[in-house]
TIMINU-951411 format. One record per atom (N, C-alpha, C): x, y, z; residue in one letter. Coordinates in pm, 1 decimal, padded with zeros to 6 digits. Example, Ala and Ser with C-alpha at 12.3 -4.5 7.8 and 13.67 -1.06 7.14 Angstrom:
<nodes>
<node <01319.0 -00569.0 00780.0> 'A'>;
<node <01230.0 -00450.0 00780.0> 'A'>;
<node <01320.0 -00330.0 00780.0> 'A'>;
<node <01285.0 -00225.0 00708.0> 'S'>;
<node <01367.0 -00106.0 00714.0> 'S'>;
<node <01290.0 00003.0 00787.0> 'S'>;
</nodes>
This chain:
<nodes>
<node <-01583.7 -00504.2 00912.0> 'M'>;
<node <-01500.6 -00441.2 00811.3> 'M'>;
<node <-01357.5 -00494.1 00821.8> 'M'>;
<node <-01299.9 -00493.9 00942.8> 'D'>;
<node <-01161.2 -00537.5 00955.7> 'D'>;
<node <-01146.9 -00685.6 00921.3> 'D'>;
<node <-01247.8 -00766.7 00953.3> 'V'>;
<node <-01243.0 -00909.4 00922.2> 'V'>;
<node <-01247.0 -00929.1 00770.7> 'V'>;
<node <-01333.0 -00856.2 00700.7> 'W'>;
<node <-01342.9 -00871.0 00555.9> 'W'>;
<node <-01213.2 -00827.3 00487.9> 'W'>;
<node <-01155.9 -00713.0 00530.9> 'L'>;
<node <-01030.1 -00666.6 00471.6> 'L'>;
<node <-00918.1 -00768.0 00491.3> 'L'>;
<node <-00916.5 -00831.6 00607.5> 'W'>;
<node <-00815.6 -00934.1 00635.6> 'W'>;
<node <-00844.2 -01060.7 00555.2> 'W'>;
<node <-00971.5 -01100.6 00546.2> 'A'>;
<node <-01008.1 -01225.4 00479.3> 'A'>;
<node <-00980.4 -01220.5 00329.0> 'A'>;
<node <-00996.8 -01104.2 00265.8> 'V'>;
<node <-00970.9 -01094.0 00122.1> 'V'>;
<node <-00828.4 -01048.6 00093.3> 'V'>;
<node <-00744.2 -01050.3 00194.4> 'R'>;
<node <-00599.9 -01029.4 00181.5> 'R'>;
<node <-00560.4 -00888.4 00139.3> 'R'>;
<node <-00635.3 -00787.7 00183.8> 'I'>;
<node <-00594.8 -00649.7 00159.9> 'I'>;
<node <-00491.0 -00609.5 00264.6> 'I'>;
<node <-00513.0 -00649.9 00388.8> 'Y'>;
<node <-00418.5 -00626.3 00497.8> 'Y'>;
<node <-00367.0 -00761.2 00547.8> 'Y'>;
<node <-00241.4 -00767.5 00592.7> 'P'>;
<node <-00183.5 -00895.7 00633.5> 'P'>;
<node <-00235.1 -00949.6 00766.3> 'P'>;
<node <-00295.6 -00864.3 00848.4> 'S'>;
<node <-00347.2 -00911.3 00977.2> 'S'>;
<node <-00470.2 -00829.8 01014.6> 'S'>;
<node <-00549.9 -00884.7 01105.5> 'R'>;
<node <-00668.5 -00811.1 01151.0> 'R'>;
<node <-00628.6 -00686.3 01226.4> 'R'>;
<node <-00519.2 -00694.0 01302.7> 'S'>;
<node <-00477.2 -00575.4 01378.2> 'S'>;
<node <-00433.4 -00463.8 01283.1> 'S'>;
<node <-00371.6 -00497.7 01170.6> 'A'>;
<node <-00334.8 -00396.6 01071.8> 'A'>;
<node <-00459.8 -00335.9 01008.2> 'A'>;
<node <-00560.4 -00418.5 00981.8> 'A'>;
<node <-00686.2 -00368.9 00925.7> 'A'>;
<node <-00758.5 -00278.9 01024.9> 'A'>;
<node <-00757.8 -00317.5 01152.6> 'T'>;
<node <-00820.6 -00236.2 01256.6> 'T'>;
<node <-00749.4 -00102.3 01270.7> 'T'>;
<node <-00616.2 -00104.2 01268.6> 'A'>;
<node <-00539.1 00020.0 01279.8> 'A'>;
<node <-00565.4 00111.5 01160.5> 'A'>;
<node <-00580.5 00054.2 01041.6> 'A'>;
<node <-00610.7 00135.0 00924.0> 'A'>;
<node <-00748.5 00199.1 00935.7> 'A'>;
<node <-00845.2 00125.2 00989.2> 'C'>;
<node <-00979.6 00181.7 01009.3> 'C'>;
<node <-00974.3 00295.2 01110.9> 'C'>;
<node <-00902.0 00274.0 01219.5> 'R'>;
<node <-00888.6 00378.6 01321.6> 'R'>;
<node <-00816.4 00501.4 01267.0> 'R'>;
<node <-00720.5 00479.2 01178.0> 'G'>;
<node <-00642.0 00589.1 01122.0> 'G'>;
<node <-00709.5 00663.1 01008.0> 'G'>;
<node <-00829.9 00623.3 00970.5> 'G'>;
<node <-00903.0 00692.8 00865.9> 'G'>;
<node <-00858.8 00654.0 00725.4> 'G'>;
<node <-00792.5 00541.0 00710.2> 'K'>;
<node <-00744.4 00498.1 00580.0> 'K'>;
<node <-00844.8 00409.2 00506.4> 'K'>;
<node <-00959.6 00382.3 00568.1> 'V'>;
<node <-01061.4 00296.5 00506.5> 'V'>;
<node <-01193.9 00371.4 00504.7> 'V'>;
<node <-01261.3 00367.2 00389.3> 'R'>;
<node <-01393.1 00428.3 00374.5> 'R'>;
<node <-01487.3 00327.6 00311.2> 'R'>;
<node <-01610.9 00329.4 00354.2> 'V'>;
<node <-01714.4 00246.1 00294.5> 'V'>;
<node <-01821.0 00340.0 00241.1> 'V'>;
<node <-01846.0 00332.2 00111.3> 'N'>;
<node <-01941.2 00421.3 00044.8> 'N'>;
<node <-01911.1 00568.1 00074.6> 'N'>;
<node <-01783.1 00601.6 00069.2> 'R'>;
<node <-01729.5 00737.4 00089.9> 'R'>;
<node <-01747.6 00790.8 00230.8> 'R'>;
<node <-01774.9 00705.0 00326.4> 'V'>;
<node <-01787.7 00744.4 00466.4> 'V'>;
<node <-01677.5 00673.4 00544.3> 'V'>;
<node <-01603.6 00745.1 00631.1> 'P'>;
<node <-01499.1 00677.8 00709.5> 'P'>;
<node <-01557.3 00559.5 00786.4> 'P'>;
<node <-01486.3 00448.0 00784.6> 'A'>;
<node <-01538.2 00323.8 00842.1> 'A'>;
<node <-01468.4 00289.8 00972.5> 'A'>;
<node <-01546.6 00239.2 01066.3> 'K'>;
<node <-01491.0 00181.7 01187.8> 'K'>;
<node <-01461.1 00035.6 01159.6> 'K'>;
<node <-01382.3 -00025.6 01246.2> 'A'>;
<node <-01349.2 -00167.0 01228.8> 'A'>;
<node <-01473.9 -00254.3 01240.9> 'A'>;
<node <-01572.8 -00207.2 01314.8> 'S'>;
<node <-01693.8 -00287.0 01337.5> 'S'>;
<node <-01802.1 -00264.1 01232.2> 'S'>;
<node <-01775.3 -00182.9 01131.6> 'T'>;
<node <-01874.0 -00155.2 01027.6> 'T'>;
<node <-01908.8 -00283.8 00952.5> 'T'>;
<node <-02037.0 -00306.1 00933.1> 'Q'>;
<node <-02082.4 -00424.2 00859.6> 'Q'>;
<node <-02076.2 -00393.5 00709.7> 'Q'>;
<node <-02024.2 -00486.2 00632.2> 'V'>;
<node <-02022.4 -00470.4 00487.2> 'V'>;
<node <-02122.4 -00567.5 00426.0> 'V'>;
<node <-02174.1 -00528.9 00309.6> 'K'>;
<node <-02266.9 -00616.0 00237.8> 'K'>;
<node <-02232.0 -00609.5 00090.1> 'K'>;
<node <-02284.1 -00701.3 00014.2> 'A'>;
<node <-02257.0 -00705.7 -00128.7> 'A'>;
<node <-02300.6 -00574.9 -00193.2> 'A'>;
<node <-02215.6 -00520.9 -00278.3> 'G'>;
<node <-02245.7 -00395.7 -00346.1> 'G'>;
<node <-02180.8 -00274.6 -00284.0> 'G'>;
<node <-02126.9 -00286.6 -00161.7> 'D'>;
<node <-02059.4 -00174.0 -00097.4> 'D'>;
<node <-01930.1 -00141.7 -00171.1> 'D'>;
<node <-01895.0 -00014.0 -00169.2> 'R'>;
<node <-01769.6 00032.4 -00230.2> 'R'>;
<node <-01673.0 00065.1 -00116.6> 'R'>;
<node <-01560.2 -00003.5 -00113.6> 'V'>;
<node <-01460.9 00012.8 -00007.8> 'V'>;
<node <-01337.9 00079.7 -00067.4> 'V'>;
<node <-01293.5 00189.5 -00004.3> 'E'>;
<node <-01171.1 00257.9 -00044.8> 'E'>;
<node <-01071.2 00240.2 00067.8> 'E'>;
<node <-00956.6 00180.6 00037.1> 'A'>;
<node <-00854.1 00156.0 00137.9> 'A'>;
<node <-00720.5 00204.0 00084.2> 'A'>;
<node <-00638.3 00256.4 00172.3> 'F'>;
<node <-00503.7 00299.0 00133.9> 'F'>;
<node <-00404.9 00200.8 00192.8> 'F'>;
<node <-00342.1 00121.9 00105.6> 'V'>;
<node <-00242.2 00023.3 00146.6> 'V'>;
<node <-00120.8 00045.9 00058.2> 'V'>;
<node <-00040.3 00146.0 00091.2> 'G'>;
<node <00073.1 00177.4 00005.7> 'G'>;
<node <00032.0 00257.0 -00117.0> 'G'>;
<node <-00087.7 00234.8 -00163.7> 'R'>;
<node <-00147.6 00307.1 -00276.0> 'R'>;
<node <-00299.1 00299.4 -00258.8> 'R'>;
<node <-00374.5 00388.7 -00320.3> 'P'>;
<node <-00520.1 00382.7 -00306.1> 'P'>;
<node <-00577.9 00258.4 -00373.2> 'P'>;
<node <-00666.1 00190.8 -00303.4> 'R'>;
<node <-00734.9 00072.9 -00357.9> 'R'>;
<node <-00883.9 00100.6 -00351.8> 'R'>;
<node <-00954.3 00076.0 -00460.5> 'V'>;
<node <-01099.5 00092.3 -00468.0> 'V'>;
<node <-01157.2 -00046.1 -00496.8> 'V'>;
<node <-01236.7 -00096.6 -00403.0> 'L'>;
<node <-01287.6 -00232.9 -00411.9> 'L'>;
<node <-01439.7 -00232.9 -00401.9> 'L'>;
<node <-01501.0 -00326.2 -00471.0> 'E'>;
<node <-01644.9 -00347.0 -00460.2> 'E'>;
<node <-01666.6 -00483.8 -00396.5> 'E'>;
<node <-01748.8 -00487.5 -00293.4> 'V'>;
<node <-01775.7 -00612.4 -00222.6> 'V'>;
<node <-01870.5 -00697.0 -00306.0> 'V'>;
<node <-01829.1 -00817.8 -00341.3> 'V'>;
<node <-01913.5 -00911.2 -00415.0> 'V'>;
<node <-01972.7 -01012.1 -00319.1> 'V'>;
<node <-01891.8 -01057.0 -00225.1> 'G'>;
<node <-01937.7 -01153.1 -00125.7> 'G'>;
<node <-01874.3 -01124.4 00008.4> 'G'>;
<node <-01947.0 -01155.5 00114.0> 'V'>;
<node <-01896.4 -01132.4 00249.9> 'V'>;
<node <-01840.2 -01263.5 00302.4> 'V'>;
<node <-01716.0 -01259.2 00348.7> 'I'>;
<node <-01654.5 -01376.6 00410.5> 'I'>;
<node <-01591.9 -01333.8 00541.8> 'I'>;
<node <-01582.2 -01428.2 00635.0> 'D'>;
<node <-01522.3 -01395.9 00764.4> 'D'>;
<node <-01405.9 -01488.0 00798.3> 'D'>;
<node <-01369.8 -01576.2 00706.7> 'K'>;
<node <-01253.8 -01663.7 00724.8> 'K'>;
<node <-01152.5 -01631.0 00617.1> 'K'>;
<node <-01026.2 -01633.2 00652.0> 'R'>;
<node <-00921.6 -01607.2 00553.6> 'R'>;
<node <-00909.6 -01728.2 00460.6> 'R'>;
<node <-00912.1 -01699.6 00331.6> 'V'>;
<node <-00906.9 -01805.8 00231.9> 'V'>;
<node <-00788.0 -01779.6 00138.9> 'V'>;
<node <-00764.1 -01870.7 00048.4> 'G'>;
<node <-00655.5 -01855.0 -00047.3> 'G'>;
<node <-00676.0 -01734.0 -00136.4> 'G'>;
<node <-00569.1 -01690.0 -00200.1> 'A'>;
<node <-00574.7 -01570.1 -00283.0> 'A'>;
<node <-00673.0 -01585.5 -00399.0> 'A'>;
<node <-00675.3 -01702.8 -00460.9> 'A'>;
<node <-00766.9 -01723.8 -00573.1> 'A'>;
<node <-00912.4 -01718.5 -00526.7> 'A'>;
<node <-00941.8 -01777.6 -00412.0> 'A'>;
<node <-01078.3 -01774.8 -00358.9> 'A'>;
<node <-01115.0 -01634.5 -00310.4> 'A'>;
<node <-01018.1 -01562.5 -00252.9> 'A'>;
<node <-01044.6 -01426.6 -00203.5> 'A'>;
<node <-01077.5 -01332.4 -00319.0> 'A'>;
<node <-01016.6 -01353.9 -00434.8> 'A'>;
<node <-01040.0 -01267.2 -00549.7> 'A'>;
<node <-01182.8 -01276.5 -00600.5> 'A'>;
<node <-01252.6 -01384.9 -00569.5> 'T'>;
<node <-01390.8 -01398.5 -00615.1> 'T'>;
<node <-01488.3 -01319.4 -00528.7> 'T'>;
<node <-01443.1 -01267.6 -00415.1> 'H'>;
<node <-01530.6 -01193.9 -00323.6> 'H'>;
<node <-01519.1 -01043.4 -00338.1> 'H'>;
<node <-01441.3 -00996.7 -00438.1> 'L'>;
<node <-01428.8 -00852.6 -00458.1> 'L'>;
<node <-01401.9 -00822.6 -00604.2> 'L'>;
<node <-01439.3 -00702.5 -00644.5> 'N'>;
<node <-01402.7 -00648.3 -00775.8> 'N'>;
<node <-01309.6 -00531.6 -00749.3> 'N'>;
<node <-01195.6 -00532.3 -00813.5> 'D'>;
<node <-01095.1 -00428.4 -00792.2> 'D'>;
<node <-01108.0 -00321.3 -00899.4> 'D'>;
<node <-01143.4 -00198.7 -00857.9> 'H'>;
<node <-01157.0 -00085.6 -00949.2> 'H'>;
<node <-01045.1 00014.7 -00925.8> 'H'>;
<node <-00934.5 -00029.6 -00869.8> 'S'>;
<node <-00822.9 00057.9 -00835.7> 'S'>;
<node <-00752.3 00106.7 -00961.4> 'S'>;
<node <-00695.9 00229.3 -00953.6> 'P'>;
<node <-00611.2 00272.9 -01064.8> 'P'>;
<node <-00484.8 00186.8 -01066.5> 'P'>;
<node <-00420.3 00174.5 -01180.8> 'P'>;
<node <-00300.6 00090.6 -01186.8> 'P'>;
<node <-00191.3 00145.4 -01095.2> 'P'>;
<node <-00106.2 00058.3 -01043.5> 'P'>;
<node <00001.2 00106.6 -00956.2> 'P'>;
<node <00095.7 00197.7 -01033.7> 'P'>;
<node <00155.1 00295.4 -00966.1> 'P'>;
<node <00245.4 00386.4 -01036.3> 'P'>;
<node <00368.8 00311.9 -01088.1> 'P'>;
<node <00419.3 00359.8 -01199.0> 'V'>;
<node <00538.3 00299.1 -01256.7> 'V'>;
<node <00658.5 00338.0 -01172.3> 'V'>;
<node <00735.9 00237.5 -01132.5> 'R'>;
<node <00853.7 00264.0 -01050.0> 'R'>;
<node <00972.6 00286.6 -01141.3> 'R'>;
<node <01035.4 00401.0 -01124.2> 'R'>;
<node <01152.3 00431.2 -01204.9> 'R'>;
<node <01276.5 00377.7 -01135.2> 'R'>;
<node <01365.7 00323.6 -01213.9> 'R'>;
<node <01488.3 00270.1 -01157.4> 'R'>;
<node <01582.0 00384.8 -01123.4> 'R'>;
<node <01644.2 00375.2 -01009.9> 'Q'>;
<node <01739.0 00476.2 -00966.4> 'Q'>;
<node <01874.2 00449.2 -01031.5> 'Q'>;
<node <01944.5 00554.4 -01074.6> 'P'>;
<node <02077.9 00532.2 -01129.1> 'P'>;
<node <02171.8 00483.8 -01018.5> 'P'>;
<node <02279.7 00417.4 -01054.8> 'P'>;
<node <02371.1 00368.8 -00951.2> 'P'>;
<node <02430.0 00485.0 -00870.3> 'P'>;
<node <02447.7 00460.5 -00743.8> 'V'>;
<node <02497.6 00562.8 -00652.7> 'V'>;
<node <02649.3 00551.1 -00643.4> 'V'>;
<node <02715.4 00665.5 -00647.1> 'F'>;
<node <02860.1 00667.6 -00633.3> 'F'>;
<node <02897.2 00634.5 -00489.6> 'F'>;
<node <02984.3 00536.7 -00471.3> 'V'>;
<node <03024.6 00494.2 -00337.2> 'V'>;
<node <03175.9 00507.0 -00326.1> 'V'>;
<node <03219.7 00577.1 -00223.2> 'R'>;
<node <03363.7 00590.3 -00198.9> 'R'>;
<node <03413.8 00466.8 -00127.2> 'R'>;
<node <03537.5 00434.7 -00153.7> 'E'>;
<node <03598.3 00319.7 -00087.8> 'E'>;
<node <03617.6 00349.9 00060.2> 'E'>;
<node <03593.7 00250.8 00146.3> 'P'>;
<node <03614.6 00273.0 00289.0> 'P'>;
<node <03760.6 00306.2 00318.5> 'P'>;
<node <03780.3 00402.0 00405.7> 'G'>;
<node <03915.4 00440.0 00446.4> 'G'>;
<node <03983.0 00536.4 00352.0> 'G'>;
<node <03910.7 00587.4 00250.2> 'S'>;
<node <03973.8 00678.0 00154.9> 'S'>;
<node <03976.0 00822.0 00205.1> 'S'>;
<node <03914.6 00847.1 00319.1> 'G'>;
<node <03918.3 00980.6 00377.6> 'G'>;
<node <03813.1 01073.3 00320.9> 'G'>;
<node <03827.9 01199.0 00357.7> 'R'>;
<node <03732.4 01300.1 00315.9> 'R'>;
<node <03756.1 01335.6 00169.1> 'R'>;
<node <03646.1 01356.7 00089.2> 'P'>;
<node <03666.9 01391.4 -00051.7> 'P'>;
<node <03730.3 01529.7 -00067.2> 'P'>;
<node <03812.5 01544.4 -00168.4> 'T'>;
<node <03873.0 01674.2 -00196.9> 'T'>;
<node <03769.1 01763.9 -00262.7> 'T'>;
<node <03804.2 01891.3 -00277.7> 'K'>;
<node <03712.8 01985.8 -00340.5> 'K'>;
<node <03680.3 01941.5 -00483.6> 'K'>;
<node <03778.1 01893.2 -00554.3> 'R'>;
<node <03758.5 01846.3 -00691.5> 'R'>;
<node <03663.7 01727.0 -00693.9> 'R'>;
<node <03680.6 01633.2 -00601.3> 'E'>;
<node <03593.2 01516.1 -00594.7> 'E'>;
<node <03450.5 01555.7 -00555.4> 'E'>;
<node <03437.3 01653.1 -00464.9> 'R'>;
<node <03304.0 01699.2 -00426.2> 'R'>;
<node <03231.2 01761.1 -00544.5> 'R'>;
<node <03300.5 01838.7 -00625.1> 'R'>;
<node <03238.3 01898.6 -00743.6> 'R'>;
<node <03197.5 01791.0 -00843.7> 'R'>;
<node <03280.3 01689.4 -00857.6> 'A'>;
<node <03245.2 01578.9 -00947.0> 'A'>;
<node <03120.8 01505.9 -00895.3> 'A'>;
<node <03111.8 01486.9 -00763.6> 'L'>;
<node <02993.2 01424.3 -00704.7> 'L'>;
<node <02868.5 01508.4 -00728.7> 'L'>;
<node <02882.3 01641.1 -00714.8> 'D'>;
<node <02767.9 01730.3 -00739.7> 'D'>;
<node <02722.2 01720.9 -00884.2> 'D'>;
<node <02815.6 01713.2 -00977.9> 'R'>;
<node <02779.0 01699.7 -01120.2> 'R'>;
<node <02707.0 01566.2 -01142.6> 'R'>;
<node <02755.5 01461.4 -01077.3> 'L'>;
<node <02695.7 01330.2 -01092.5> 'L'>;
<node <02553.1 01328.3 -01038.5> 'L'>;
<node <02531.2 01393.4 -00926.0> 'R'>;
<node <02398.2 01398.7 -00864.0> 'R'>;
<node <02305.4 01496.6 -00931.0> 'R'>;
<node <02359.6 01588.9 -01010.9> 'G'>;
<node <02275.3 01687.3 -01080.1> 'G'>;
<node <02241.5 01805.9 -00992.8> 'G'>;
<node <02321.3 01834.1 -00891.7> 'C'>;
<node <02295.0 01948.1 -00800.5> 'C'>;
<node <02349.7 02078.0 -00855.1> 'C'>;
</nodes>
């Protein structure tokens, strides 16, 4: 399991894939997977890598290959990544300007929406 996750570029290293398996972040056919779990074509792999990923094993490989070749060994059924909202600019005081006055603190609170 850890070799396949590493080979198809889901995790950047085998040790990261092994740690994810130990931490319960990887499931095969809805069952928690150990790093030594054997995968075969048709298995459904659920992995959490920053976001939930749902993968179907198309082919088993044990060597790390290029991204284009790795994509042929899996079908990705993951939900789309969440839309990242841009943060408004943060108010920054000039260095050495001292502690804000009560008036400035209230203005900061209005700016932050508190």
